[in-house]
C-alpha positions as CSV (number, residue, x, y, z in Angstrom):
1,M,5.3,-33.6,1.2
2,K,2.2,-34.1,-0.6
3,L,-0.4,-31.8,0.9
4,L,2.0,-28.7,0.2
5,A,2.7,-29.4,-3.5
6,L,-1.1,-29.8,-3.6
7,F,-2.0,-26.9,-1.7
8,G,1.4,-25.0,-4.2
9,L,-0.8,-26.5,-7.7
10,L,-3.8,-25.1,-6.1
11,A,-2.7,-21.0,-5.3
12,T,-0.8,-20.9,-8.5
13,L,-4.6,-22.2,-10.5
14,M,-6.4,-19.2,-8.4
15,L,-3.5,-16.7,-9.0
16,T,-3.5,-17.0,-12.6
17,T,-7.3,-17.8,-13.7
18,G,-10.8,-18.3,-12.7
19,C,-10.3,-16.3,-8.7
20,A,-9.2,-13.0,-10.5
21,T,-11.5,-9.6,-9.3
22,P,-14.1,-9.5,-11.9
23,G,-13.9,-6.1,-13.0
24,Y,-10.4,-6.1,-12.9
25,S,-7.8,-8.2,-14.5
26,V,-4.7,-9.7,-12.1
27,N,-1.9,-6.9,-13.4
28,E,-4.7,-3.8,-12.7
29,R,-5.9,-5.3,-9.2
30,F,-1.7,-6.2,-8.2
31,Q,-1.1,-2.0,-9.2
32,Q,-4.3,-1.1,-7.1
33,I,-2.9,-2.5,-4.4
34,G,0.4,-1.5,-5.3
35,R,-0.7,1.9,-4.8
36,N,-2.8,1.9,-2.4
37,W,0.5,0.8,0.1
38,D,2.4,3.3,-1.9
39,Y,-0.2,6.1,-0.2
40,E,-0.7,4.0,3.6
41,G,3.1,4.3,3.8
42,K,3.2,7.9,2.5
43,Q,0.8,9.0,5.3
44,A,2.8,7.0,7.8
45,A,5.8,8.6,6.9
46,D,3.5,12.6,7.3
47,D,2.7,11.0,10.7
48,I,6.0,9.9,12.1
49,D,7.3,13.3,10.6
50,E,4.8,15.4,12.9
51,T,4.9,12.9,15.5
52,L,8.8,13.8,15.9
53,L,8.8,17.0,15.0
54,L,10.7,16.9,12.3
55,R,9.5,18.9,9.6
56,P,10.7,22.6,9.5
57,A,7.9,25.7,11.1
58,S,5.4,27.7,9.5
59,H,5.8,30.5,8.2
60,L,2.0,30.6,9.0
61,T,2.5,31.4,12.5
62,W,0.8,34.2,14.8
63,W,5.0,35.1,16.2
64,N,6.1,36.0,12.2
65,V,4.3,39.1,12.4
66,Q,6.0,42.2,10.2
C-alpha cells in the first residue's frame, strides 16, 4: 500500500513539475495530443466508411456521361 501511495506521489510530481516537454507547457502538450487523437479517429472512421461502402457514389464516374 505504501508503494502505491509513493507511486501516486511520484506520478503527480512528474506531471506538475519538471518533466514537461521543454518547448510546451503541460496544457499545450495535452492539446496537441487531443488534436492528434481527434485526427486519428476521423481517419479511422473514414477508413471504416470506405471499407463498408457507406459513402454515396460519386457523380464523377464515367457512367454519368450525359
